[in-house]
C-alpha positions in Angstrom: 0.0 0.0 0.0 1.1 3.6 -0.6 2.2 5.3 2.6 1.9 8.8 1.2 -1.2 10.8 0.7 -3.8 9.4 -1.7 -7.5 9.8 -2.4 -10.1 8.1 -0.3 -11.0 4.7 -1.6 -14.5 3.6 -2.6 -16.2 1.0 -0.4 -17.0 -2.4 -1.8 -20.7 -3.0 -2.4 -20.8 -5.7 0.3 -19.4 -3.3 3.0 -22.5 -1.2 3.7 -22.2 -1.6 7.5 -18.5 -0.8 7.5 -19.1 2.3 5.3 -21.6 3.6 7.8 -19.3 3.0 10.7 -16.4 4.8 9.0 -18.6 7.7 8.1 -19.9 8.0 11.6 -16.3 7.9 12.9 -15.3 10.6 10.5 -18.0 12.9 11.8 -16.8 12.2 15.3 -13.2 13.0 14.5 -14.2 16.2 12.7 -16.1 17.3 15.8 -13.2 16.5 18.1 -10.8 18.4 15.9 -13.1 21.4 15.6 -13.6 21.4 19.4 -9.9 21.4 20.0 -9.3 24.3 17.6 -12.2 26.3 19.1 -10.8 25.7 22.6 -7.3 26.9 21.6 -8.9 30.0 20.0 -10.9 30.8 23.1 -7.9 30.3 25.4 -5.8 32.6 23.2 -8.5 35.3 23.1 -9.0 35.3 26.9 -5.3 35.2 27.5 -4.5 38.2 25.3 -7.3 40.1 27.1 -5.7 39.3 30.5 -2.2 40.4 29.2 -3.7 43.6 28.0 -5.3 44.3 31.4 -2.1 43.3 33.2 0.0 45.8 31.2 -2.4 48.6 32.3 -1.4 47.9 36.0 2.4 47.6 35.5 4.9 50.3 35.9 6.7 51.5 32.7 9.9 49.7 33.8 8.1 46.3 33.9 6.4 46.9 30.5 9.8 47.7 29.0 11.0 44.3 30.3 8.1 42.5 28.7 8.7 44.2 25.4 12.4 43.3 25.5 11.5 39.7 26.2 9.3 39.5 23.1 12.4 39.6 20.8 14.0 36.9 23.0 10.9 34.7 22.4 11.3 35.1 18.6 15.0 34.3 18.8 14.2 31.2 20.8 11.7 30.0 18.2 14.3 30.4 15.5 16.9 28.5 17.5 14.4 25.7 18.2 13.8 25.3 14.5 17.5 24.8 13.9 17.8 22.4 16.8 14.8 20.4 15.6 16.2 19.9 12.1 19.5 18.7 13.6 17.8 16.3 15.9 15.6 14.9 13.2 18.6 14.3 11.0 20.2 12.4 13.8 17.2 10.3 14.9 15.8 9.4 11.5 19.1 7.7 10.6 19.5 6.0 14.0 18.9 2.2 14.0 15.7 1.4 15.8 15.9 -0.5 19.0 15.0 -4.2 18.9 11.4 -5.0 19.4 11.1 -7.2 22.5 7.3 -7.5 22.4 6.6 -9.1 19.1 3.8 -11.5 18.6 2.2 -13.6 21.4 2.8 -16.8 23.3 0.5 -19.3 21.6 1.3 -22.0 24.1 -0.5 -20.0 26.8 -3.7 -19.7 24.7 -6.3 -22.5 24.6 -6.3 -23.4 20.9 -9.9 -24.8 21.1 -11.2 -21.3 21.9 -9.0 -19.3 19.5 -10.9 -17.6 16.6 -7.8 -16.4 14.8 -5.1 -13.7 14.3 -6.4 -10.8 12.2 -4.9 -7.9 10.3 -6.8 -4.7 9.6 -9.4 -4.8 6.9 -9.7 -1.1 6.4 -8.0 2.1 7.7 -8.3 5.9 7.9 -5.6 8.4 8.8 -7.1 11.7 10.1 -4.6 14.5 9.6 -4.0 17.3 12.1 -5.4 19.8 9.5 -8.8 18.1 9.9 -8.7 16.2 6.6 -8.3 12.6 5.7 -4.7 12.0 4.8 -5.1 8.4 3.8 -8.0 5.9 3.6 -8.3 2.4 2.1 -8.5 -1.4 2.3 -5.7 -3.6 3.7 -3.6 -0.8 5.3 0.2 -1.4 5.5 2.9 0.7 7.2 1.7 4.3 7.7 3.8 7.4 7.6 2.6 10.1 10.0 3.9 13.0 12.1 2.5 15.6 14.4 4.1 18.7 15.7 3.2 21.9 17.5 5.1 25.1 18.1 4.6 27.9 20.6 5.0 31.7 20.3 5.3 34.7 22.6 5.5 34.6 26.4 2.9 31.8 26.9 1.4 33.8 29.7 -2.3 32.9 30.5 -2.2 30.1 27.9 -1.4 32.4 25.0 0.9 31.5 22.1 0.0 27.8 22.2 -0.5 25.3 19.4 -1.9 21.8 19.7 -3.0 19.0 17.3 -4.1 15.4 17.4 -3.6 12.9 14.6 -5.8 9.8 14.6 -5.1 6.5 12.9 -8.1 4.1 12.8 -7.8 0.5 11.9 -10.9 -1.6 11.3 -11.0 -5.4 11.9 -13.8 -7.8 11.1 -14.5 -11.4 11.9 -17.4 -13.7 12.4 -18.1 -14.8 16.0 -19.0 -18.5 16.0 -21.1 -18.5 19.2 -22.7 -16.2 21.8 -20.1 -15.5 24.4 -17.4 -13.0 25.6 -14.4 -12.7 23.3 -10.9 -11.5 24.4 -8.9 -9.4 22.0 -5.1 -9.0 22.4 -4.0 -6.0 20.2 -0.5 -5.5 19.0 0.5 -2.1 17.5 4.1 -1.7 16.2 5.5 1.9 16.5 8.9 3.1 15.2 9.7 6.8 15.4 11.0 9.5 17.6 9.9 12.5 19.8 11.3 16.0 20.3 10.2 18.2 23.3 11.6 21.6 24.1 10.4 24.3 26.4 12.4 26.9 28.5 10.1 28.3 31.2 11.4 31.5 32.8 10.4 34.2 35.3 8.6 36.4 32.9 6.9 33.7 30.8 5.0 30.4 30.9 6.3 27.8 28.5 5.4 24.1 28.1 5.7 21.1 25.8 3.5 18.0 25.9 3.4 14.9 23.7 1.1 11.9 24.2 0.2 8.6 22.4 -2.9 6.6 23.3 -4.3 3.3 22.0 -8.0 2.6 22.1 -10.4 -0.1 21.0 -14.1 -0.2 20.4 -16.3 -3.1 19.3 -19.4 -2.9 17.0 -22.1 -5.5 16.5 -25.7 -4.2 16.1 -24.5 -1.2 18.1 -21.4 0.4 19.6 -19.7 -1.3 22.5 -17.7 0.1 25.3 -14.3 1.8 24.6 -11.0 0.8 26.3 -8.0 3.1 26.2 -4.3 2.5 27.1 -1.7 5.3 27.3 1.7 4.2 25.8 3.6 7.5 26.0 3.1 10.8 27.9 5.6 13.5 28.6 4.5 17.0 29.8 7.0 19.5 31.2 7.6 23.3 31.5 11.4 23.0 31.4 12.5 20.3 29.0 14.9 19.6 26.2 14.7 15.9 25.3 14.6 13.8 22.2 14.8 10.1 21.7 13.6 7.1 19.7 10.3 5.5 20.4 10.3 1.9 19.2 8.5 -1.4 20.0 5.2 -3.1 19.8 2.6 -1.8 22.3 0.0 -4.2 23.6 -3.5 -3.6 24.9 -6.5 -5.9 25.7 -10.2 -5.6 25.0 -13.1 -7.8 25.9 -16.5 -7.9 24.1 -19.7 -9.8 24.4 -20.8 -10.9 20.9 -23.5 -12.9 19.3 -22.9 -15.5 16.6 -22.6 -13.0 13.7 -20.2 -10.6 12.0 -18.4 -8.3 14.4 -16.2 -5.2 13.9 -13.4 -3.8 16.0 -11.9 -0.3 15.7 -8.4 0.1 17.0 -7.2 3.7 17.1 -3.8 5.2 17.8 -4.0 9.0 18.7 -1.0 11.3 18.6 -1.3 14.5 20.6 1.1 17.4 20.8 1.0 20.7 22.6 3.5 23.6 22.8 3.2 27.0 24.5 5.5 30.0 24.3 8.3 31.0 21.9 10.9 28.3 21.4 8.7 25.6 22.6 8.0 22.6 20.4 6.5 19.1 20.7 6.9 16.6 17.9 6.0 13.0 17.3 7.6 11.7 14.1 6.8 8.3 12.5 7.6 9.3 8.9 11.1 10.7 8.5 13.4 8.0 7.1 12.8 4.5 6.1 13.1 3.2 9.7 10.2 5.3 11.0 6.6 4.4 10.5 3.5 3.0 12.3 3.4 -0.7 11.6 0.5 -3.0 10.7 -1.4 -3.9 13.9 -2.7 -7.4 14.6 -5.5 -8.7 16.8 -5.6 -12.1 18.3 -9.2 -13.1 19.2 -10.0 -15.9 21.7 
């Protein structure tokens, strides 16, 4: 499959139920992304108003300090761009760490109850710009990245940027009988992160990056959602970067009838940066060694 951008694929005539599920999910993600953008805009507006009121109460000497700091924030942003490019050049060429969590131990699973090991039937990559970046059948390795940069002092939440990229994988199988089914989900991740924020006395800067996995079953209606956090770093004074490799595992249980069932597995990539020179980046695309691999689900 193509890992770069391409047009949305048409659904097969026999996939009416899946088409409705994917459309409903798309509507949900659009709502989430619009809500996030609206919240950022509201925080910025209220923060700028508070800064304006604060400046009215400060002596001229303090106002002069704030004005001087503004150039420093711009210089910090330029320096961070240079640093990020150097770090990306280093990390995208670094050999990934060995994956110590591949596969599953079949000897510990009762074969008489096993339904099978499944690869995703369909997938959708929702970009941080609110659009579908990729969509189609039989998804392979996915290239994705997410980054946010801050500006200004960061005081009262101003000068912040945040985005969330969602990768949905859809699985389907036929449950042979009415009972609870256990799903063991494996998601390979190979990439790197960059976080930088230099919080000082006259400003408020922060960098935050987070990766979550979630699963939700569907049969006649939507089932409960389970979520597992696999990476979370949030600091006001930080300058770190490193690789993020390995297969992450989560578990999901679902009560199903003897009929066709669907499972949506989602990896969400969230970044937030506030204040000039602050950045938060999750990169699973730069270089051949960096990608989000094909997940598998073992159903018992």
